[in-house]
C-alpha angles and dihedrals in degrees: 000000000000119000125216131186118208110200114217118193123177108282095027117162099256099202092052089052099041098044091049092048091047096050094046094048092047087057091051096254113144111240125191119189114216122199112220090206140075094275136030090250111095128175117218132223091272094043097261111148118223129183110219124215092244141339122266088240089061092051101033093117095044119103117216129191089240141003123210121205113195118204131223122151094261096025095061091044089053092047091050092048093056117094088197091057092048091049091047093050091045093051092050093045092049089051091052094246120149115275109199118183122170131196114345095354095084093057099036102038104028100024092042092058104036092255099129089076094197094307124143114256144159130221139169127281121339096322088114089072092075095047115099105173103057140053113247116219120186101225137117093252129005125198122195117164108304093347119098114177130181128207098227150288095320089059099042094114091052089048096047094045091049092050090048093049091051092048092048092044088227132080095203098083091045091048091048090050092047088055090047092057092041094247116144100225 
């Protein structure tokens, strides 16, 4: 079974996180939520408290098949400000694992630390204008090597289904599930 870490920093965009977690788990992909904070309790962008499975500190040495970085104006700033998050992303990227930012996380976390490495990506709004090490593509989801980026909340189903299909190595289960939930993917 594939293992995915979803990084939750204070101010994370809850719908981007929850929809992605939901889709992956429905397709029998193991998801562990990691709080990028002192405790497992993290408050989202719209003040919804969530208790993560573990803290990033507790799992720093663990290698997952993919890591998901939800956005959120403050959430992505907090992810980008964390040396532990940057080290975790770097270790996974160097190991060829999937790096999956959505919304502002691609620009702020990866672009802000030279982690795009010339790869094509998408992010929300005009944040791409300050990124110098990647190639911005205006699309719902952009895949480039082990990087899968999503534009934002309105494209979270496209993002989550794409991540699931890549992890499963087969689009068929993701397409069947998209039909099951009445999503035209």
